[in-house]
C-alpha angles and dihedrals in degrees: 000000000000091000093052093048091051089048091054090047094051093044091048092049090048093050094045091048091047091052091054091046093056098048115117113254128209089253092059090053090069097046111108146066111288136183132195134201092277092062092249110152117208120191112199116189131202090234091071098260133110140188126207125207104193096174094047092229097124094262127109114240096178135015138179149134132290138188137178138217111191107308095345125093129192122204124196122190111223103169148000123043115020113191120181111287096021100104092084122067124264118229123205140169110230139197131189112226135184085261101044135273132343124189133191125198125260100163133329131150093193110099096192093050090047091050092054102033095052093057119092113270123214127187108276121239090210117093 
């Protein structure tokens, strides 16, 4: 009887832990390839990096790193285009919707990034 009870407890803990392990996180909500109404394509990867194709020609014009904390994302340009004010990170609140992604401004000195990020983002059909 004790052995069976112990087996049930171990199995129950494994199942509950497994369920928690497979829950979607906020960070995973950002991962994917997205496009906005301007045609900008934004590839956000699970490894914490991103590429931006502003001219939608299949070439990245800017790239960088990103991280999340709860519903807040921080984007830091590390290469490519460097307009004035874009050396510092941009911080945004984000929400995954049925249509895609929506961001609201927390702080960002980069006008070009703000112009793009604050638009609605839909999953991109480009691979």
